[in-house]
C-alpha positions as CSV (number, residue, x, y, z in Angstrom):
1,M,68.1,-139.2,231.4
2,S,68.1,-142.5,233.4
3,Y,68.6,-145.9,232.6
4,N,64.5,-146.2,232.5
5,S,63.9,-143.9,230.5
6,Y,66.3,-145.9,227.8
7,G,64.9,-149.0,228.7
8,G,61.6,-147.4,228.4
9,G,62.2,-146.4,224.5
10,Y,63.5,-149.8,223.9
11,N,60.1,-151.3,225.1
12,A,58.2,-148.8,222.8
13,Y,60.4,-149.6,220.4
14,R,60.6,-153.4,220.8
15,E,57.0,-153.2,221.2
16,I,56.1,-151.4,217.7
17,G,58.5,-154.0,215.8
18,V,56.4,-156.7,217.2
19,K,52.9,-154.8,215.7
20,T,54.5,-154.1,212.5
21,A,56.3,-157.5,211.5
22,S,55.4,-159.8,208.7
23,Q,54.7,-163.0,210.2
24,G,57.5,-164.6,209.6
25,K,59.5,-162.8,211.2
26,L,57.5,-162.7,214.5
27,V,58.8,-166.7,213.8
28,V,61.8,-165.5,214.0
29,M,61.7,-163.5,216.4
30,L,60.3,-166.3,219.2
31,Y,62.8,-168.4,217.4
32,E,65.5,-165.5,218.4
33,G,63.3,-164.5,222.1
34,A,64.0,-168.7,223.1
35,C,67.7,-169.1,221.5
36,S,68.3,-165.9,224.1
37,H,66.6,-167.7,227.1
38,L,68.2,-170.9,226.0
39,E,72.0,-169.9,226.2
40,D,70.9,-167.3,229.5
41,A,70.2,-170.9,231.0
42,I,73.0,-172.7,229.5
43,A,75.5,-170.2,231.2
44,M,73.9,-171.0,234.6
45,I,75.2,-174.3,234.7
46,Q,79.0,-175.4,236.1
47,S,81.4,-177.3,234.4
48,D,80.5,-180.1,237.4
49,G,76.6,-180.1,236.4
50,K,75.5,-177.9,238.9
51,I,73.8,-174.8,239.0
52,L,74.2,-172.1,241.8
53,A,71.8,-172.0,244.5
54,D,70.7,-168.4,244.1
55,N,70.8,-169.4,240.0
56,I,68.4,-172.1,240.4
57,E,65.3,-169.9,240.4
58,S,66.2,-167.8,236.9
59,F,67.4,-171.0,235.3
60,G,63.8,-172.2,235.9
61,V,62.0,-169.1,234.4
62,H,64.9,-169.1,231.7
63,I,64.0,-172.6,230.7
64,Q,59.7,-171.8,230.9
65,K,60.0,-168.9,229.0
66,V,61.6,-171.5,226.3
67,Q,59.1,-173.9,226.6
68,D,56.7,-171.1,226.6
69,I,58.2,-169.9,223.2
70,I,58.0,-173.4,221.6
71,T,54.6,-174.4,222.5
72,E,52.9,-171.1,220.9
73,L,54.8,-171.6,218.3
74,E,52.9,-175.4,218.0
75,V,49.3,-173.7,218.3
76,S,50.0,-171.0,215.6
77,L,51.0,-174.3,213.3
78,D,47.9,-174.5,210.6
79,M,47.9,-178.1,210.2
80,E,45.4,-178.0,207.5
81,K,47.4,-175.9,204.9
82,G,50.7,-176.5,207.1
83,G,50.7,-180.4,205.8
84,E,53.8,-182.8,206.1
85,I,55.8,-179.3,207.0
86,A,53.2,-178.7,210.1
87,Q,53.1,-182.3,211.0
88,N,56.9,-182.4,211.0
89,L,57.6,-179.1,212.9
90,M,54.5,-180.1,215.3
91,A,56.3,-183.4,216.5
92,L,60.1,-181.9,216.1
93,Y,58.3,-178.8,219.0
94,I,56.8,-181.6,221.3
95,Y,60.2,-183.6,220.5
96,I,62.2,-180.0,222.0
97,N,59.5,-179.8,224.5
98,K,60.2,-183.3,226.1
99,E,63.5,-182.4,225.7
100,L,63.8,-179.1,227.8
101,L,62.0,-181.0,230.7
102,T,63.9,-183.9,231.0
103,A,67.1,-181.7,230.1
104,G,66.1,-178.8,232.7
105,I,65.5,-180.8,235.5
106,K,68.8,-182.1,235.3
107,H,70.9,-179.6,234.5
108,H,72.1,-181.7,231.2
109,K,74.1,-178.6,229.3
110,E,75.3,-181.3,226.6
111,R,71.1,-181.8,225.8
112,L,70.2,-178.2,226.2
113,E,73.2,-177.1,223.2
114,F,72.0,-179.6,221.1
115,I,68.3,-178.0,221.4
116,L,69.9,-174.3,221.8
117,K,71.7,-175.8,218.2
118,L,68.1,-176.7,217.0
119,L,66.7,-173.8,217.5
120,S,69.9,-171.9,215.7
121,D,69.0,-173.2,212.3
122,L,65.0,-173.6,212.7
123,K,65.3,-169.4,213.3
124,D,67.8,-169.3,210.7
125,A,65.8,-171.1,208.0
126,W,62.8,-168.6,209.3
127,A,65.2,-166.2,208.4
128,V,65.8,-166.7,204.6
129,A,62.2,-167.8,204.0
130,A,61.0,-164.7,205.5
131,N,63.4,-162.5,203.4
132,S,62.6,-164.1,200.4
133,Q,59.1,-164.2,200.9
134,A,59.5,-160.8,201.6
135,N,61.6,-159.5,198.2
136,N,59.2,-161.5,196.5
137,A,56.0,-159.9,197.5
138,V,54.2,-157.7,195.2
139,K,53.3,-154.9,197.8
140,M,50.1,-153.8,197.4
141,P,49.5,-150.5,200.6
142,G,47.8,-152.4,203.3
143,D,49.0,-155.5,202.3
144,T,50.3,-157.6,205.4
145,P,52.8,-160.3,204.4
146,T,52.3,-163.8,205.7
147,I,54.8,-167.0,204.9
148,S,52.7,-170.2,203.5
149,I,54.0,-173.1,205.1
150,T,51.8,-175.4,202.6
151,G,55.2,-175.9,200.3
């Protein structure tokens, strides 16, 4: 079996996982993707703060994907129902995207590592919330679990 066959199977499996995931799990998956891309971008920055010419485009793509994910998280916030928590998350997402822009342009490894830590902490918090919600929910056939950020 060729590599493409394995890759196609994995992609199909991942697509099914996304289509069947709860809202909480989807948020966790978005954070996981953002962390993964940010880790890849950080790894391209050398100790002198430079990026090899061959990696510059790839670095930019990884930073852009993280920004796209953060923007997706921003636009998915329900500001009415989410109240103060949603407002705080919105402010944090705006901050993260600004930091990504600045740190990405300047190849500032420490700032990107700080953003990675923030995203990792948020991912962990959402994972706990998603698992708690899933474990406490009374499931009826056809129900789709959701996470409320209304407090």
